[in-house]
C-alpha positions as CSV (number, residue, x, y, z in Angstrom):
1,M,-4.1,-44.4,-2.7
2,K,-6.7,-41.8,-3.8
3,W,-7.1,-38.3,-2.4
4,L,-10.4,-39.2,-0.6
5,E,-8.6,-42.1,1.0
6,T,-5.8,-39.8,2.4
7,D,-5.6,-38.6,6.0
8,T,-5.4,-34.8,5.7
9,E,-4.3,-34.1,9.4
10,N,-0.8,-33.6,8.2
11,C,-1.6,-31.5,5.1
12,S,0.6,-28.5,4.4
13,V,-2.3,-26.4,3.5
14,R,-4.1,-27.2,6.7
15,R,-1.0,-26.5,8.8
16,T,-0.4,-23.2,7.0
17,L,-4.0,-22.2,7.6
18,D,-3.7,-23.1,11.3
19,L,-0.9,-20.4,11.4
20,V,-1.9,-17.7,9.0
21,G,-5.5,-18.5,7.9
22,E,-7.3,-16.0,10.1
23,K,-8.4,-12.7,8.6
24,W,-6.5,-10.4,11.0
25,T,-3.3,-12.4,10.7
26,L,-3.3,-12.0,6.9
27,L,-4.1,-8.3,7.3
28,I,-1.2,-7.9,9.7
29,L,1.1,-9.5,7.2
30,R,-0.3,-7.3,4.4
31,D,0.6,-4.3,6.4
32,A,4.0,-5.6,7.4
33,F,4.8,-6.1,3.7
34,N,3.8,-2.5,3.2
35,G,6.1,-1.0,5.8
36,V,4.0,-1.1,9.0
37,R,6.3,-2.1,11.9
38,R,5.0,-0.8,15.2
39,Y,2.1,-2.1,17.4
40,D,0.4,1.3,17.5
41,E,0.6,1.6,13.7
42,F,-1.0,-1.8,13.2
43,R,-3.7,-1.0,15.7
44,R,-4.5,2.4,14.1
45,H,-4.4,1.1,10.5
46,L,-6.3,-2.1,11.1
47,G,-8.7,-1.0,13.8
48,L,-8.7,-4.2,15.7
49,S,-8.7,-4.7,19.4
50,E,-5.5,-4.7,21.4
51,A,-6.1,-8.2,22.6
52,V,-6.5,-9.6,19.1
53,L,-3.5,-7.7,17.8
54,A,-1.3,-8.8,20.7
55,D,-2.4,-12.4,20.3
56,R,-1.8,-12.5,16.5
57,L,1.6,-10.7,16.8
58,R,2.6,-13.1,19.6
59,K,1.7,-16.1,17.4
60,L,3.5,-14.8,14.3
61,V,6.6,-14.2,16.4
62,A,6.4,-17.6,18.0
63,A,6.1,-19.2,14.5
64,E,9.2,-17.1,13.4
65,V,7.1,-15.3,10.6
66,L,7.8,-12.0,12.3
67,R,10.6,-11.0,14.7
68,A,10.2,-8.5,17.5
69,E,13.0,-5.9,17.6
70,P,13.0,-3.7,20.7
71,Y,13.2,0.1,20.4
72,R,12.8,2.9,22.9
73,E,11.7,6.5,22.4
74,P,13.3,9.0,24.8
75,G,11.4,9.0,28.1
76,A,9.2,6.0,27.1
77,R,9.3,2.3,27.9
78,T,10.8,-0.3,25.6
79,R,8.4,-1.3,22.7
80,Y,8.8,-3.5,19.7
81,E,8.9,-3.2,16.0
82,Y,7.7,-6.3,14.0
83,R,9.9,-7.3,11.1
84,L,9.3,-10.0,8.5
85,T,11.7,-12.9,8.8
86,P,12.8,-14.9,5.7
87,K,10.0,-17.3,6.6
88,G,7.6,-14.4,6.6
89,V,8.9,-13.0,3.3
90,D,8.1,-16.4,1.7
91,L,4.4,-15.6,2.3
92,W,4.6,-12.6,-0.1
93,P,3.4,-14.6,-3.2
94,V,0.5,-16.0,-1.2
95,L,-0.6,-12.5,-0.2
96,L,0.0,-11.2,-3.7
97,A,-2.1,-14.1,-5.1
98,L,-5.0,-13.2,-2.7
99,K,-4.7,-9.6,-3.8
100,Q,-4.7,-10.6,-7.5
101,W,-7.8,-12.8,-7.0
102,G,-9.5,-10.1,-5.0
103,D,-8.8,-7.4,-7.7
104,T,-10.4,-9.6,-10.3
105,H,-13.4,-11.1,-8.3
106,A,-14.0,-9.0,-5.2
107,G,-12.7,-5.6,-5.9
108,G,-14.7,-2.4,-5.8
109,P,-15.7,-0.3,-8.8
110,E,-13.0,2.3,-8.0
111,G,-10.2,-0.3,-8.6
112,P,-7.5,-1.7,-6.4
113,V,-6.3,0.0,-3.2
114,L,-2.7,-1.2,-3.8
115,D,-0.9,-1.0,-7.1
116,V,2.1,-3.4,-7.2
117,R,4.7,-2.8,-9.9
118,H,8.1,-4.0,-10.9
119,T,10.6,-1.4,-9.6
120,D,12.9,-1.7,-12.7
121,C,10.4,-1.3,-15.5
122,G,7.1,-0.2,-13.9
123,A,5.0,-3.0,-15.2
124,P,2.3,-4.5,-13.0
125,V,3.3,-7.6,-11.0
126,R,1.2,-10.8,-11.0
127,V,1.5,-14.3,-9.5
128,V,1.8,-17.2,-11.9
129,V,2.3,-21.0,-11.4
130,Q,5.3,-22.3,-13.4
131,C,6.6,-25.7,-14.2
132,E,10.1,-26.4,-12.6
133,G,11.1,-28.3,-15.8
134,D,10.0,-25.5,-18.2
135,E,10.1,-22.2,-16.4
136,R,8.5,-20.5,-19.4
137,A,5.4,-22.6,-19.0
138,T,2.7,-20.8,-17.1
139,L,0.2,-23.4,-15.8
140,A,-3.5,-23.4,-14.9
141,A,-5.2,-26.0,-12.6
142,R,-6.3,-28.0,-15.6
143,D,-2.6,-28.4,-16.7
144,V,-1.4,-30.3,-13.6
145,T,-2.0,-33.6,-12.0
146,A,-2.1,-33.7,-8.2
147,R,-1.8,-36.9,-6.2
148,P,-1.0,-37.9,-2.6
149,G,2.7,-37.2,-1.9
150,P,5.3,-39.1,0.1
151,G,3.9,-37.9,3.4
152,A,0.4,-39.1,2.7
153,R,-1.1,-41.6,5.1
154,P,-4.3,-43.6,4.5
155,L,-7.4,-42.8,6.5
């Protein structure tokens, strides 16, 4: 079976984009990775409407990408902090890859807004694709062969 003969309704990329492929969702996740936890902080930093923020947070919690932890300031009602779950943390390389591409192809003349470095040595961090058989091999798209997997169904 060839790729163009494959039904893509069950594609992992498609299902992932259904969950996190919207701009505000990715920006919420970016902020969560950078320490933003509270609804008011997300709202202030991102500048999006309350309805959109509430909807995206609700979807991320339902998908177990974020978890909502209650907190209460003295004299105030209970509110929630939003924390990345292990499932959410697994999205870090995706966001870092988007940042890396953006720094190269869509960045402004003043340079990146976020500088990500290895804590131990201070070197910049970058996303690479590696072969599981030879972890020293960094791969480009031209170095791999992609074909329909075991979950593929014909059109």
